[in-house]
C-alpha positions as CSV (number, residue, x, y, z in Angstrom):
1,X,0.0,0.0,0.0
2,X,2.7,2.5,1.0
3,X,4.8,1.5,-1.9
4,X,2.0,2.1,-4.3
5,X,1.4,5.6,-2.9
6,X,5.1,6.5,-3.2
7,X,5.2,5.1,-6.7
8,X,2.1,7.2,-7.7
9,X,3.6,10.3,-6.1
10,X,6.9,9.8,-7.9
11,X,5.2,9.1,-11.3
12,X,3.0,12.2,-10.9
13,X,6.1,14.3,-10.0
14,X,8.0,13.0,-13.0
15,X,5.2,13.5,-15.5
16,X,3.8,16.9,-14.3
17,X,6.7,18.8,-12.9
18,X,8.5,21.1,-15.3
19,X,12.2,20.5,-16.0
20,X,13.2,23.9,-14.4
21,X,11.4,23.0,-11.2
22,X,13.1,19.6,-11.1
23,X,16.5,21.4,-11.4
24,X,15.6,23.6,-8.5
25,X,14.6,20.5,-6.5
26,X,17.9,18.8,-7.3
27,X,19.8,21.9,-6.0
28,X,17.7,21.9,-2.8
29,X,18.5,18.2,-2.3
30,X,22.2,19.0,-2.8
31,X,21.9,21.8,-0.1
32,X,20.3,19.3,2.3
33,X,23.2,16.9,1.7
34,X,25.8,19.6,2.2
35,X,24.2,20.8,5.4
36,X,24.0,17.2,6.7
37,X,27.7,16.7,5.9
38,X,28.7,19.9,7.6
39,X,26.8,18.9,10.7
40,X,28.2,15.3,10.7
41,X,31.7,16.7,10.3
42,X,31.1,19.1,13.2
43,X,30.0,16.3,15.4
44,X,32.8,13.9,14.5
45,X,35.8,16.1,14.0
46,X,34.9,19.1,16.2
47,X,33.6,22.6,15.7
48,X,36.8,24.6,15.9
49,X,36.6,27.3,14.6
50,X,32.9,27.5,15.5
51,X,32.4,30.7,13.5
52,X,33.3,28.9,10.3
53,X,30.8,26.1,11.1
54,X,28.1,28.5,11.9
55,X,28.8,30.5,8.8
56,X,28.8,27.5,6.5
57,X,25.8,25.9,8.0
58,X,23.9,29.2,8.0
59,X,24.8,29.7,4.3
60,X,23.5,26.3,3.5
61,X,20.2,26.8,5.4
62,X,19.8,30.3,4.1
63,X,20.4,29.2,0.5
64,X,17.8,26.4,0.9
65,X,15.2,28.9,2.1
66,X,15.9,31.3,-0.7
67,X,15.7,28.5,-3.2
68,X,12.5,27.3,-1.7
69,X,11.1,30.8,-2.1
70,X,12.2,30.8,-5.8
71,X,10.6,27.5,-6.4
72,X,7.3,28.7,-4.9
73,X,7.3,31.9,-6.9
74,X,8.2,30.2,-10.2
75,X,5.9,27.2,-9.9
76,X,3.3,27.3,-12.6
77,X,0.6,26.1,-10.2
78,X,1.2,29.2,-8.0
79,X,0.8,31.6,-10.9
80,X,-2.5,33.0,-9.5
81,X,-0.8,34.0,-6.2
82,X,2.2,35.7,-7.8
83,X,0.5,37.5,-10.7
84,X,2.6,40.6,-10.3
85,X,5.9,38.9,-10.0
86,X,7.5,37.6,-13.2
87,X,9.9,34.7,-13.2
88,X,12.8,37.1,-14.1
89,X,11.9,39.3,-11.1
90,X,11.8,36.3,-8.8
91,X,15.2,35.1,-10.1
92,X,16.7,38.6,-9.7
93,X,15.4,38.7,-6.1
94,X,16.9,35.3,-5.5
95,X,20.3,36.4,-6.8
96,X,20.2,39.6,-4.8
97,X,19.2,37.7,-1.6
98,X,22.0,35.1,-2.2
99,X,24.6,37.8,-2.6
100,X,23.5,39.5,0.6
101,X,23.4,36.1,2.4
102,X,26.9,35.1,1.3
103,X,28.3,38.6,2.1
104,X,27.2,38.3,5.7
105,X,28.4,34.7,5.9
106,X,31.9,35.6,4.6
107,X,32.1,38.5,7.0
108,X,30.9,36.3,9.9
109,X,33.9,34.0,9.4
110,X,36.4,36.8,9.9
């Protein structure tokens, strides 16, 4: 029963999700893996210098949140909610937010 549900969800995702959204999803999965690896490294090896760990982990989480926002704004099923925001504007906001995020993370290390 559960396997059929998961198979149905996966097939629906593969058939109905645009390629651009799938690419964003892959990047979000990559960010989850990177965040998990950073956390595991911190637990196993240690967290010296702690600022570097916090900065790297915060950058990963922040980028995930920004990417989730981009995915929501550019999803075709949410077009009614974001009528006034074009895909180009959403991407420009994403890039601007990413630059600010990484600027603060780099300055936090030092």
